[in-house]
Residue frames relative to the residue before (quaternion, step in Angstrom):
aa qw qx qy qz dx dy dz
M 1.0000 0.0000 0.0000 0.0000 0.00 0.00 0.00
R 0.6672 0.4921 -0.3094 0.4658 3.60 0.87 -0.93
A 0.6544 0.5115 -0.3164 0.4582 3.57 0.92 -0.91
R 0.6526 0.5152 -0.3112 0.4602 3.59 0.94 -0.89
N 0.6765 0.4871 -0.2926 0.4685 3.58 0.90 -0.90
F 0.6260 0.5258 -0.3370 0.4669 3.58 1.02 -0.76
R 0.6641 0.5034 -0.2990 0.4650 3.59 0.87 -0.98
L 0.6441 0.5176 -0.3182 0.4647 3.56 0.96 -0.83
G 0.6431 0.5201 -0.3162 0.4646 3.58 0.97 -0.83
V 0.6390 0.5136 -0.3183 0.4760 3.58 0.97 -0.85
Q 0.6596 0.5137 -0.3028 0.4575 3.59 0.90 -0.92
K 0.7179 0.4397 -0.2389 0.4839 3.59 1.04 -0.78
G 0.5590 -0.6511 0.3690 0.3570 3.59 1.29 0.03
V 0.2988 0.7533 -0.5269 0.2560 3.59 1.17 0.46
K 0.4287 -0.6823 0.5253 0.2734 3.57 -0.96 0.86
I 0.2139 -0.7784 0.5827 0.0936 3.54 -0.80 1.07
I 0.0041 0.7851 -0.6177 0.0457 3.57 -0.72 1.12
F 0.5094 -0.6774 0.4517 0.2787 3.54 -0.81 1.10
G 0.1993 0.7503 -0.6143 0.1410 3.53 -1.07 0.83
T 0.5567 -0.6292 0.4304 0.3300 3.54 -1.23 0.13
D 0.5645 0.6406 -0.3707 0.3654 3.59 1.20 0.30
I 0.4214 0.7270 -0.4649 0.2789 3.60 1.19 0.14
G 0.2337 -0.7857 0.5391 0.1937 3.59 0.98 -0.74
G 0.5314 0.6547 -0.4424 0.3054 3.55 -1.23 -0.32
Y 0.7535 0.1919 -0.1497 0.6107 3.55 1.30 0.02
P 0.6229 -0.5558 0.3775 0.4008 3.61 -1.13 0.51
W 0.5141 -0.6638 0.4535 0.2991 3.60 -0.99 0.82
T 0.5587 0.5868 -0.3983 0.4299 3.59 1.25 -0.08
E 0.6036 0.5407 -0.3502 0.4697 3.58 1.28 -0.25
T 0.6281 -0.5424 0.4084 0.3801 3.54 -1.26 0.44
E 0.5774 -0.6040 0.4312 0.3405 3.56 -1.12 0.70
T 0.5715 0.6132 -0.3833 0.3878 3.58 1.15 -0.48
K 0.4707 0.6533 -0.4440 0.3930 3.61 1.25 -0.15
E 0.5500 0.6278 -0.3827 0.3961 3.57 1.19 -0.56
F 0.5916 0.5708 -0.3725 0.4306 3.62 1.05 -0.70
D 0.6669 0.5088 -0.2935 0.4585 3.56 0.89 -0.98
L 0.6447 0.5128 -0.3234 0.4657 3.58 0.95 -0.84
M 0.6670 0.5112 -0.3173 0.4394 3.59 0.83 -0.93
V 0.6589 0.4897 -0.3099 0.4796 3.59 0.98 -0.82
N 0.6596 0.4962 -0.3114 0.4709 3.60 0.93 -0.81
W 0.7173 0.4378 -0.2404 0.4858 3.57 1.15 -0.58
G 0.8051 -0.4200 0.1468 0.3922 3.58 1.12 0.44
I 0.6695 0.4308 -0.3588 0.4872 3.63 1.11 0.13
T 0.5749 -0.5941 0.4323 0.3601 3.56 -1.22 0.39
P 0.6497 -0.4981 0.3816 0.4291 3.59 -1.20 0.31
M 0.6544 0.5031 -0.3314 0.4570 3.62 0.93 -0.77
Q 0.6291 0.5163 -0.3388 0.4720 3.60 0.99 -0.73
A 0.6312 0.5228 -0.3319 0.4669 3.60 1.02 -0.75
I 0.6497 0.5037 -0.3114 0.4767 3.59 0.95 -0.88
Q 0.6746 0.4900 -0.2937 0.4675 3.57 0.91 -0.90
S 0.5817 0.5769 -0.3801 0.4293 3.60 1.13 -0.51
A 0.7189 0.4139 -0.2309 0.5085 3.59 1.20 -0.56
T 0.7233 0.3940 -0.2374 0.5150 3.59 1.23 -0.11
I 0.8472 0.1759 -0.0946 0.4924 3.58 -0.22 -1.23
A 0.6146 0.5592 -0.3661 0.4189 3.64 1.01 -0.66
G 0.6702 0.4849 -0.2977 0.4766 3.58 0.94 -0.84
A 0.6439 0.5156 -0.3186 0.4670 3.56 0.98 -0.84
T 0.6594 0.5071 -0.3038 0.4645 3.57 0.97 -0.85
A 0.6387 0.5307 -0.3296 0.4491 3.59 0.97 -0.82
L 0.7130 0.4112 -0.2362 0.5165 3.56 1.15 -0.64
D 0.3990 -0.7255 0.4537 0.3296 3.59 1.35 0.02
Q 0.5083 0.6381 -0.4085 0.4094 3.55 1.08 0.86
Q 0.3019 0.7954 -0.4864 0.1990 3.60 1.22 0.30
G 0.6123 0.5418 -0.3548 0.4536 3.61 1.18 -0.30
R 0.7082 0.4437 -0.2424 0.4929 3.58 1.26 -0.38
F 0.8018 -0.0775 0.0868 0.5862 3.59 1.00 -0.80
G 0.5120 0.6571 -0.4638 0.3016 3.57 -1.30 0.08
S 0.7724 0.0846 -0.0730 0.6252 3.57 1.29 -0.24
I 0.4932 -0.6450 0.4946 0.3100 3.54 -1.26 0.39
E 0.2717 0.7299 -0.5740 0.2527 3.53 -0.35 1.32
A 0.6261 -0.5364 0.4094 0.3906 3.56 -1.18 0.58
G 0.8118 0.2750 -0.2183 0.4667 3.54 -0.96 0.93
K 0.6310 0.5207 -0.3417 0.4626 3.60 1.22 -0.17
L 0.5208 -0.5738 0.5219 0.3565 3.53 -1.29 0.46
A 0.0426 0.8180 -0.5717 0.0464 3.57 -0.93 0.76
D 0.0812 -0.7056 0.7022 0.0498 3.49 -1.09 0.92
L 0.1199 -0.8295 0.5453 0.0098 3.56 -0.77 1.03
V 0.1275 -0.7329 0.6555 0.1299 3.51 -1.31 0.42
A 0.1751 -0.7580 0.6169 0.1193 3.54 -1.21 0.53
V 0.0995 -0.7736 0.6252 0.0295 3.52 -1.09 0.85
S 0.6162 -0.5925 0.3822 0.3509 3.57 -1.20 0.42
G 0.7867 0.2936 -0.1428 0.5239 3.56 1.02 -0.77
D 0.6196 -0.5345 0.4321 0.3791 3.52 -1.35 -0.24
P 0.2874 -0.7971 0.5012 0.1752 3.62 -0.32 1.16
T 0.5809 0.5501 -0.4048 0.4427 3.62 1.17 -0.15
K 0.6659 0.4390 -0.2923 0.5276 3.58 1.29 -0.24
D 0.7810 0.0348 0.0138 0.6234 3.58 1.11 -0.77
I 0.2977 -0.8069 0.4870 0.1522 3.56 -0.08 1.34
S 0.5789 0.5940 -0.3869 0.4029 3.62 1.13 -0.45
E 0.4444 0.6699 -0.4656 0.3700 3.62 1.23 -0.11
L 0.6431 0.5402 -0.3256 0.4344 3.60 1.07 -0.67
E 0.5882 0.5393 -0.3711 0.4749 3.57 1.30 -0.03
R 0.7278 0.3637 -0.2094 0.5423 3.59 1.30 -0.17
V 0.0180 0.8385 -0.5414 0.0589 3.55 0.71 1.13
Q 0.2856 -0.7742 0.5499 0.1289 3.55 -0.90 1.01
I 0.8000 0.0648 0.0174 0.5962 3.57 0.99 -0.88
V 0.0890 -0.7447 0.6585 0.0627 3.54 -1.13 0.78
M 0.0329 -0.7844 0.6194 0.0009 3.57 -0.86 0.98
K 0.0009 0.7833 -0.6202 0.0423 3.55 -0.84 1.04
G 0.8447 -0.0049 -0.0310 0.5343 3.55 -0.69 1.09
G 0.7029 -0.4769 0.2604 0.4590 3.58 1.07 0.68
V 0.6389 0.4933 -0.3199 0.4961 3.60 1.30 0.03
V 0.3475 -0.7294 0.5540 0.2006 3.57 -0.91 0.97
Y 0.1564 -0.8127 0.5591 0.0492 3.55 -0.77 1.08
K 0.7673 0.1331 -0.0978 0.6196 3.56 1.23 -0.32
G 0.7141 0.3962 -0.3071 0.4887 3.56 -1.00 0.78
E 0.7101 -0.4358 0.3316 0.4425 3.53 -1.32 -0.19
K 0.2766 -0.7541 0.5751 0.1551 3.55 -1.02 0.86
């Protein structure tokens, strides 16, 4: 049912914004599992990534402040070993997290 409704929303042009309310997996799993579900349910890996970046910023009318990597914008970054546009599950294996220029996970 969730997959069908998600696909229908995509077909109808519903804006997809990443959040922790999609369900469909145990809450003990990382929220990044949502990326895999969204791709399996009909959007591209890049659309899934954008749902967690520029789409959310745009929905909040804050795209001038954050949501993409550009000079002068606030940015929190993650790094993974592989290419998440080829395998979205790479986002489940984050190697480095950087927030405000400080590394919180990975090598400093």
